[in-house]
N, C-alpha and C positions, 0 to 999 in steps of 0.2 A: 235461363233455366236454373242456374245455380242459385240465383237470388230467390227464386220461387221455392226451391227446396229448403234453403235456410229459413225463409219466412215460415214455411210449413213446420219445420222442426221447432222453431221458437214458439209457434202457436200451440203445438202439442205439449211442450214442456210447461208452458204457462198454464194450460188447462190442468195438467197433472198437479202442479204445485199450488195453483190458485185456490181451488176448492178442496180443502183438506178435511178428512174426517177420520176418526178413530172409533172403532166399535169393538166391544168384547161382550160375550154372552155365555150363559151357563144354562144347562137343561135343554139344549136343542134336540137331544135324543128323545126327550119325553114327548109323547103324543098327547096333545090336549084335545079333548072331545068337543067338537063344534056343536053337537046337539045337546050338550049339557047346559045348564043355566049359568050364565055369565053376568057379572056386575062390574061396572066401572066405578071405582072408588076414587076419592080425592087424590089428585096429583099435587104434592106439596110444592110450594113456591119458596125456593131458597135463594131467590134473587132480589134485587132492588126494584125489579119491574113489577108494578101492580098487575095482578091477575094473570101472570104467566102460567100458573098451574091450570087455571080454567081454560086458557087458550090451548094448552097441551092436551087437556081432556077432550076438547072438541075435535082436535085432530085425531087423537087415538080412537075415539068412537067412530069417526067416519072411516078411518083406515081398516078397523076391524070389521065393520059392516061391509066394506068393499071386498074383503077377503071371504065373505060369505057367512059371517057370524050373525045369525038372525035372533039369537036368544039373549042379547045383551040388554041389560037394564042399567040405567043411570041412577046413582044414589040421589036421595032427596036433598034439595038445596040447604035445608036447615042443618044438615050434618057438617057442612063446610062453610064457615063464615068467610073464608079467604081473606083473613087479615094479613096485612103486609108482614108484620112480625108476630107470628102466632106462637106463643109460648106453650100451648097445649096441643102441639101437633100430634104427638103420640096418642093422646086421648081421642083426637078426631079420627085417627086411623083405627083405633080399637072400637070406637062407636060405629064406624062405617062397616067394619068386619062383622060386628054383632048384628047390625041391620041386615047385611048380606046373608048371614046364616039364617036369620029369621025369615028371609024371603025364600029359603030353600036353594040358594045358589051353590054351585059347585066350585066355580073359579071366580077369583076377583083380580082385576088388573088395577094396579096402583103404581106409584112411583114418585119421582121428584124432578123438578127443573132446577138445575144448578147454574145455568147461564142462559140468558135471553136478552141480548142487547146488540147494539151496533158498536163496534170497536171505535175507540177514539183515534182520530187521525184524519189524514187527507181523504182517504178512500172510504172510511166508515163501513167496513165489511160487516155483515151480519154474522153473529156467532151464537150457537145454541149448544147446550150441554144438558143431558138428562139421563135418568135411570128409570127403567120400567121393570116391573116384576108381576108374576102371576102366582097367587097363593091358592093352594087347594084348600078350600074352606072346611072340608071334612077332616083333614089331618092337621091343618094349620101350617103346613110346610110350604116354603117357596119352591115351586116346581120349575120355574123358568125365570130368568132375569137377564137383562141386557143393559149396558151403559155405553154412552158414546157422546162424542162432541163433534161438531161440524162447523166450519166457517164457509162463507160464500163470497161471491164477487160483490163489489161495491154497488152494483146496480140491481142486485137481487134483494128481494124483500126478506125480512126476518121470518115471516110465515112460510115462505117457500123453503128456506133452509131447514126450518123446524119440521116441515112435512117430509122432506127428503131424509132427514136423520131418523125420524120416527118410523118411516117406511123401512129403512135399513135395519133398525132395531127389531121391529115386529117380524121381518122376513125370516129371522132365525127361529121363530116359534113354529113348531109343527102342529098345525091344526088339521084334524081329520074327523 
C-alpha cells in the first residue's frame, strides 16, 4: 500500500512539473462583441522554424470558431509572404490592418510566435511561446492581449502543445 501511495505521489508531481506553462494577459475585463466583424491578421514568425506563424494562424482560427465566432475573415495571402527573415514585418501589419478596416471589420487578432521547436536533448520536449492581441480597428487600440509559453512531454507533438497554449491564451478573452 505504501509503495502505491509513493508511486502515485511521484506521478502527480511529475505531471505538475513536466508540462509547464506561463501565461499573462491584459484586457480580460473588456467584453469583445462576437457579432462584430472580426479578421485574422498575420501572426509574425520570430523563430527559426519556417511557417510557424501560419501554423499558429490555423490553430487560432479554429479555436475562435470553436468558441462560436462566426464572423471571422482570414486576410488575403498576398498580404503575408511569410518570409523566414522578414525585414518589413511592421509594414505587413500596417497593410493588414488597412485591409481589415477597408473590409469594415471591428476587431483584428494578430500576434507573434517566439518559440516553436523541440528542445535539444535526450527527451526533445516540444516548446511553444507566443503573443496574441486584439486591436479595435475603430480606435486603433489594443483591447486584449496575452502572452505565454508552454513545454510538453517528449511524446507530445508540437502542434498539441501549441493548441493547448493558444486555448489557454484565448480563454482569457471575454467574447459575448
